[in-house]
C-alpha positions as CSV (number, residue, x, y, z in Angstrom):
1,M,106.3,106.2,86.9
2,L,103.4,103.7,86.9
3,I,100.1,105.6,86.9
4,S,98.7,103.2,89.5
5,V,101.5,104.1,91.8
6,Q,100.9,107.8,91.1
7,A,97.2,107.3,92.0
8,L,98.2,105.6,95.3
9,R,100.6,108.4,96.1
10,A,97.8,110.9,95.6
11,L,95.5,109.0,97.9
12,A,98.3,108.8,100.5
13,A,98.8,112.6,100.4
14,W,95.0,113.3,100.8
15,A,94.8,110.8,103.6
16,V,97.3,112.9,105.5
17,V,95.3,116.0,104.6
18,G,92.2,114.4,106.2
19,H,94.3,113.5,109.3
20,H,95.4,117.1,109.7
21,F,91.9,118.4,109.0
22,M,90.7,116.5,112.1
23,Q,93.7,117.9,114.1
24,I,93.3,121.5,113.1
25,F,89.5,121.9,113.0
26,F,88.5,119.4,115.7
27,D,91.7,118.9,117.9
28,F,91.5,115.2,117.1
29,Q,88.0,114.9,118.6
30,A,86.0,112.4,116.4
31,R,83.0,113.5,114.5
32,G,81.7,110.1,113.4
33,P,83.4,106.9,112.1
34,V,85.0,108.7,109.1
35,G,86.5,111.3,111.3
36,Q,87.8,108.7,113.7
37,F,89.3,106.8,110.8
38,F,91.3,109.8,109.7
39,I,92.3,110.5,113.3
40,D,93.6,107.0,113.9
41,K,94.8,105.9,110.4
42,G,95.3,109.0,108.2
43,A,98.9,109.2,109.0
44,V,99.5,105.8,107.2
45,G,99.8,108.0,104.1
46,V,103.4,108.7,105.2
47,D,104.2,104.9,105.3
48,V,102.8,104.6,101.8
49,F,105.0,107.5,100.7
50,F,108.1,105.9,102.1
51,V,107.5,102.6,100.4
52,I,106.8,104.4,97.1
53,S,109.9,106.5,97.5
54,G,112.1,103.4,97.9
55,L,110.5,101.9,94.8
56,V,110.9,105.0,92.7
57,I,114.5,105.6,93.6
58,F,115.4,102.0,92.8
59,L,113.7,102.0,89.4
60,S,114.8,105.4,88.4
61,T,118.5,104.5,89.0
62,E,118.4,101.0,87.6
63,G,120.5,100.6,84.5
64,K,122.1,104.1,84.8
65,S,125.7,104.9,85.4
66,L,124.9,107.7,87.9
67,P,127.7,109.0,90.2
68,P,126.6,109.3,93.8
69,G,127.2,113.0,93.9
70,R,125.1,113.6,90.8
71,F,122.3,111.5,92.2
72,L,122.2,113.5,95.4
73,L,122.2,116.8,93.4
74,Y,119.3,115.7,91.4
75,R,117.3,114.6,94.5
76,L,118.1,118.0,96.1
77,F,116.9,119.8,93.0
78,R,113.7,117.8,93.2
79,I,113.0,118.2,96.9
80,V,114.5,121.4,98.2
81,P,113.0,124.4,96.2
82,A,109.4,123.6,97.1
83,Y,110.3,122.7,100.6
84,W,112.2,125.9,101.2
85,L,109.4,127.9,99.7
86,Y,106.8,126.5,102.1
87,T,109.1,126.6,105.1
88,V,109.6,130.3,104.4
89,L,105.9,130.9,104.0
90,M,105.2,129.0,107.3
91,A,107.8,131.2,109.1
92,L,106.3,134.4,107.6
93,V,102.8,133.4,108.7
94,V,104.0,132.6,112.2
95,V,105.7,136.0,112.5
96,F,103.2,138.2,110.8
97,A,99.9,136.3,111.2
98,Q,100.3,134.6,114.5
99,P,96.5,133.9,115.1
100,V,96.5,131.6,112.1
101,L,99.1,129.3,113.8
102,P,98.8,130.1,117.5
103,D,100.8,127.1,118.7
104,Q,103.8,127.8,116.4
105,T,107.0,129.7,117.3
106,V,109.9,130.7,115.0
107,D,113.4,130.5,116.4
108,W,115.9,131.5,113.7
109,S,118.5,128.9,114.5
110,H,115.8,126.2,114.4
111,F,114.6,127.7,111.1
112,L,118.0,127.4,109.5
113,L,118.5,123.9,110.8
114,S,115.1,123.0,109.3
115,L,116.2,124.2,105.9
116,L,119.2,121.9,106.2
117,F,117.1,118.9,107.2
118,I,118.8,118.6,110.6
119,P,116.3,117.3,113.2
120,I,116.0,119.4,116.3
121,E,113.4,120.1,119.0
122,N,110.7,122.5,117.8
123,P,110.7,125.8,119.8
124,G,107.0,125.2,120.4
125,G,108.0,122.3,122.7
126,Y,106.0,119.5,121.1
127,G,108.7,117.3,119.6
128,I,111.4,117.1,117.0
129,Y,109.7,118.9,114.1
130,P,111.0,121.4,111.6
131,T,109.5,124.9,111.0
132,L,107.2,123.3,108.4
133,N,106.0,120.5,110.6
134,V,105.3,118.0,107.9
135,G,109.0,118.3,106.9
136,W,109.9,115.7,109.5
137,T,109.4,113.0,106.9
138,L,111.9,114.8,104.6
139,N,114.6,114.4,107.2
140,F,114.1,110.6,106.8
141,E,114.0,111.0,103.0
142,M,117.3,112.8,103.0
143,L,119.0,110.2,105.1
144,F,117.7,107.6,102.7
145,Y,119.1,109.5,99.7
146,V,122.5,109.8,101.3
147,V,122.6,106.1,102.1
148,F,121.3,105.1,98.6
149,A,124.0,107.3,97.0
150,W,126.6,105.1,98.7
151,A,124.8,102.0,97.4
152,L,125.2,103.2,93.8
153,L,128.9,102.3,94.1
154,F,127.8,98.7,94.2
155,R,126.2,96.5,91.6
156,L,122.4,96.4,91.4
157,Q,121.9,93.0,92.9
158,V,123.4,94.0,96.3
159,R,122.0,97.5,96.7
160,L,119.2,96.4,98.9
161,V,121.6,94.7,101.3
162,I,124.0,97.7,101.3
163,V,121.2,100.2,102.0
164,A,119.8,97.9,104.8
165,A,123.3,97.6,106.4
166,L,123.9,101.3,106.2
167,L,120.5,102.2,107.6
168,F,120.9,99.8,110.5
169,A,124.4,101.2,111.2
170,V,123.1,104.8,111.2
171,C,119.7,104.4,112.9
172,Q,120.7,101.8,115.5
173,A,124.4,101.8,116.2
174,W,125.2,105.4,115.6
175,T,122.1,106.7,117.4
176,G,123.0,104.4,120.3
177,Y,126.4,105.9,120.6
178,G,125.0,109.4,120.4
179,W,126.7,110.3,117.2
180,I,123.5,111.3,115.5
181,S,120.0,112.3,116.6
182,E,117.7,109.7,118.3
183,F,115.1,110.9,115.8
184,Y,116.4,108.4,113.3
185,R,115.9,105.5,115.6
186,S,112.3,105.0,114.4
187,D,111.6,101.8,112.5
188,I,109.7,103.8,109.9
189,V,113.0,104.4,108.1
190,Y,113.1,100.7,107.0
191,E,110.0,101.1,104.9
192,F,112.3,102.5,102.2
193,L,113.7,98.9,102.0
194,L,110.3,97.5,101.3
195,G,110.1,99.8,98.3
196,I,113.5,98.7,97.0
197,A,112.5,95.1,97.4
198,I,109.3,95.7,95.5
199,G,111.3,97.3,92.7
200,M,113.6,94.2,92.5
201,I,110.8,91.7,92.3
202,Y,108.9,93.9,89.8
203,R,111.9,93.9,87.4
204,R,112.1,90.1,87.7
205,G,108.5,89.9,86.5
206,W,107.1,88.6,89.7
207,I,104.3,91.2,90.0
208,K,101.7,89.9,87.5
209,P,98.8,91.8,86.1
210,G,95.5,90.9,87.7
211,L,92.2,92.0,89.1
212,W,90.6,89.9,91.9
213,L,93.8,89.0,93.7
214,P,95.1,92.6,93.8
215,L,91.6,93.8,95.0
216,L,91.6,91.1,97.7
217,S,95.1,92.1,98.7
218,I,94.1,95.8,98.9
219,G,91.1,94.8,101.1
220,G,93.3,92.7,103.4
221,A,95.9,95.4,103.7
222,L,93.3,98.0,104.6
223,L,91.7,95.7,107.2
224,A,95.2,95.2,108.7
225,I,95.8,98.9,108.8
226,Y,92.3,99.5,110.3
227,H,92.5,96.9,113.1
228,L,96.2,97.1,114.0
229,A,97.9,99.7,116.2
230,P,100.7,101.6,114.4
231,Q,103.4,100.0,116.6
232,P,105.7,98.5,115.6
233,R,105.1,100.7,112.6
234,L,107.2,98.8,110.1
235,L,105.2,95.6,110.6
236,T,101.6,96.9,111.2
237,W,101.6,99.8,108.7
238,G,104.7,99.4,106.6
239,L,104.0,95.8,105.4
240,P,100.4,96.6,104.5
241,S,101.5,99.7,102.7
242,A,103.9,97.5,100.7
243,V,101.0,95.2,99.8
244,L,99.0,98.2,98.7
245,V,101.8,99.3,96.4
246,M,102.3,95.8,94.9
247,A,98.5,95.4,94.4
248,S,98.3,98.8,92.7
249,M,101.1,97.8,90.3
250,S,99.2,94.7,89.4
251,L,96.3,96.9,88.5
252,E,98.3,99.1,86.2
253,R,96.6,98.1,83.0
254,Y,93.4,99.7,84.3
255,F,95.1,103.1,85.0
256,E,97.9,103.4,82.5
257,H,96.3,105.9,80.2
258,N,94.6,108.0,82.9
259,R,96.1,111.5,82.7
260,V,94.0,112.8,85.7
261,L,95.5,110.2,88.0
262,K,99.0,111.0,86.7
263,L,98.4,114.7,87.4
264,L,97.1,114.0,90.9
265,G,100.2,111.9,91.7
266,D,102.5,114.6,90.2
267,C,100.9,117.2,92.5
268,S,101.0,115.1,95.7
269,Y,104.3,116.5,96.9
270,S,103.0,120.0,96.8
271,V,99.7,118.8,98.4
272,Y,101.8,117.4,101.3
273,L,103.9,120.5,101.7
274,M,101.1,123.2,101.5
275,H,98.1,121.6,103.1
276,V,98.8,122.5,106.7
277,L,99.2,126.2,105.8
278,V,95.9,126.1,103.9
279,L,94.0,124.2,106.6
280,S,95.3,126.4,109.3
281,A,94.1,129.5,107.4
282,G,90.8,127.8,106.9
283,G,90.5,126.8,110.5
284,F,91.1,130.3,111.6
285,V,88.5,131.7,109.3
286,A,85.9,129.0,110.3
287,Q,86.4,129.7,114.0
288,R,86.5,133.5,113.7
289,Y,83.5,133.9,111.4
290,G,81.5,130.8,112.4
291,V,81.7,129.0,109.1
292,N,80.7,125.4,109.1
293,P,84.0,123.4,109.3
294,Y,83.0,121.0,106.5
295,V,82.1,123.8,104.2
296,M,85.4,125.4,105.0
297,F,87.1,122.0,104.4
298,A,85.6,121.9,100.9
299,V,87.0,125.3,100.2
300,C,90.4,124.2,101.6
301,V,90.4,121.1,99.4
302,L,89.7,123.3,96.3
303,A,92.5,125.7,97.3
304,I,94.9,122.8,98.0
305,G,94.0,121.2,94.7
306,V,94.5,124.4,92.6
307,G,97.5,125.5,94.6
308,S,99.3,122.2,94.4
309,W,98.8,122.2,90.6
310,A,100.3,125.7,90.3
311,S,103.1,124.7,92.7
312,Y,104.0,121.6,90.7
313,E,104.0,123.4,87.4
314,W,105.6,126.7,88.5
315,V,107.8,125.7,91.4
316,E,108.7,122.0,91.3
317,K,109.0,121.4,87.5
318,R,110.6,124.7,86.6
319,S,113.1,124.8,89.4
320,Y,114.1,121.2,88.8
321,R,114.6,121.6,85.1
322,W,116.5,124.8,85.5
323,L,118.9,123.5,88.2
324,K,119.4,120.2,86.4
325,A,120.1,122.0,83.1
326,R,122.8,124.1,84.9
327,V,124.6,121.0,86.2
328,D,124.2,119.0,82.9
329,D,125.5,122.0,80.9
330,S,128.5,122.5,83.1
331,T,129.4,118.8,82.9
332,A,129.0,118.9,79.1
333,T,131.3,121.9,78.9
334,E,133.9,120.3,81.1
335,T,134.0,117.1,79.1
336,A,133.8,118.6,75.6
337,P,137.6,119.5,75.3
338,T,138.5,116.0,76.4
339,L,136.2,114.4,73.9
340,S,137.5,116.7,71.2
341,R,141.1,115.7,71.9
342,Q,140.2,112.0,71.9
343,K,138.6,112.4,68.5
344,Y,142.0,113.3,67.0
């Protein structure tokens, strides 16, 4: 993974943290221009995530003979353990510490469907959200993984077209016929295609190292995000997010040896999963004991930072390595007798 992209992924995660800070602590009531920025634009971090996801999945499978089933298993190993952990924690907080999350309700059928990445109306009545609310983005991720797994059956040059065709079929035609949830009809799902396209042009050498042009591109993309409404999302937030990713890649030589940025990017998934729980606890404490919200936010940032590092090291990495090793070892055991017979 390029360190510049890791840094951008970390920034995207923390932008979402700022967005939810304004929601949880101030009910989206602006406290100055910075607060208003995070209210209006902090959610663009999700769009950056989706573009980066498409890029990473394309580059990580390029040149590999990876069966679709194995690809899906590896993605599940990477995503599921941490997501299930924080979904369970969210449910436990709602059940046993209701004042921390007063607007949340746990319905056990909804909880189980959340664990399976099946979109359904939240029992709190505020939309199609899983028990861990931020997990709505993972429902799109899982759809993308399933579609991309099918594309692995085709040669590299046509995978973008295959993924685009399948996404259109699922998200437009099938939702129109009522075969799957209308949840998937959002144009945000096509931002994964932007990431794949970036991966393709990157491998062709079309993204050149630079300084001033990438910086100008970043400035232009940020201005577009700032001034444009998030609809249609693919055009007004998705395309600028793609520009941010490409510009960051052009700046890679300035970041390639920065271990801190790499670590921040590594921890971004856990930051994303845990931050609502931490902010909710912080908001409860601030309201109950009269703590200044910005002081409490600083405490929350520290807790999220340390907690996400521990989560990455002890949950994400270890669970992925353990599960992947089980599958790889079982495959090696199954093929060993065949290889032995072939030798003689």
